C-alpha positions, 0 to 999 in steps of 0.5 A: 406237631412234633410232640414227645409223648410223656409216660406216667407209670402205674404203680399197681396193675389191674387184675385182668378179667376172664375172657368169658366175662368180657362182653363189650365195653365193660373193662378198661386197661391200665393206661390211657392217652390224653392231650389238651388244646388251648386257643393260642397254644394248640394241642399240647401236653401229650401223655400216657397215664394210668386210666383214671376219672377226669376232673371237669368244671360243672360249666365245661361246655361239653355238658351244655352244648354237646361238642364231643366226637369219637371213633371206634377201632380195634387191635387184634392179636394173632396166634403168633402174638403179633398185634394188628390194627385194621385201617386205623388211618381211616378212623383218624381221618374221619375224626378230623371230618367230625371235628370240622363239622362241629368246630373242634380244632383238627388233630395231627393225624400222624401224631394221633396214630403214633399215640394209638400205636404206643398206647396199644403196644404198652397194653398188648398183654390186655389184648385177648387172643380167643376167637371173636375177641379184640381190644377196642380202641376209643379215641374221643374229644370233648369241650372242656372250657368252663363257659356258658356262652353259646359258641365253640369252646376254646379248650378241649381234651383228647383221650384214647381209652382201651377195652378188651372185648368179646363178640358184640353179639353173643352168637356173632353170626346169628341173624338180628331182627331189625325194626324200621322206624317211621316215627323218629328222625335221626339226621337230615342232609346239612346236619351232623348225621355223617359224622361221629358226634355224641348227639347223634347217638343220644337222638337215637336212644328212644327209637332203640328202646322202642325197638327193644320193647317190640322184640327187635335188636336194632333200628333201621332209620329212614331219611328225615324228609320223605321218610322212605329212603333207607339210611343206616342201622343204629350202629351199622351201615346196611347192605341188601343182596337183590337178585345177585346184586349188592346195594347199599345206601349212597352217602348223602350227607346224613349217613356215616361213611363206615370204615367196614362199609368201605372195606366191604365195597372194596372186597366185593369189587375185588371178587367181581360181585356186582355192588352199587351205592344208590338211593334205595327206598323201603318200598323197593326192599318190600317189593323185592321181598314180595317177589322173592328177590331179596336174598340177603340183608346184612349190617357192617360196622367195627363192633360186629364186622358183619351182622346178618339180618333175619327179619325187617319189621316195617309197618307191622309187616314182618319180612323174613330173610334167609339169615346168614347167607353165603355172601355174608358169611364169606365177607365176615370170614375174609375180613376177620381172617385179614384182621387176624393175619390168617389171610393175605392182605391184598388191600394194605389194610393192616398195620402191625404194631 
């Protein structure tokens, strides 16, 4: 796909919000990228245009059968004014994995990276440079063919929108409280749990509401068959430090392979910290807690990077953890320093725009 990306200029620029008002996903930049797919024609009509509402037929298949995938990554601005992306090729590659699972045509990864680079470069003035801030990048694909037949769509729209954001949590390293849900099921092997499709998140919302009603910020999902093996948190992968060793659930076909998760594993291996991927049950975690061996718990994800866990509630048993542990803080500092160009990138994770 050797497409020229057309640029449609905006006549009047938006007023940028104050950094203190950013929050997460509340404001959007002047421009967005889009391209279309039509069976027999392939991906075409690549362009950068002013950010604006979409016009879709009421029978567009995304509304009825849920063919939608998305990704999330960030751009960072250094003190020197450089603009850096963190492992963007991993997100684009994962998007194609998601597309394959729900029968959306593959995108040209090189072309998509180029489009993201051009869009972010055009919007570099929107990237905040205060600590904890960044430009969130949301690529996504939706099925647009007007048809009520149950089959894969023959038409799609790919878009990339940008949003300047503050920290995901108000106090970034303040430990979060997590509710271990045993009532609802997020995913099972053979399903769509390992990809970023919109339906996965719709299925998680009721459990998230329940957790919030009980005073917890996030849900920890157990496996959908035996309801005992730990999978992931609503918006994060999860890690446990037990007796000096770090353990995270192994990818089993129902867990999302997080980019930050992979980065943390690589970093721990580089430091010589024992780390393994394994099937781990909530009973094992409780046993480690009772014996005083559960030293740290933390989540990993693009939005928060590292999120220390201060409490796990399982069957009304409150497992209080040490909160922001030494290892959690070290991982957070190292990854964010690499993202901001403050520390040497020994892993070739950074792409400069």
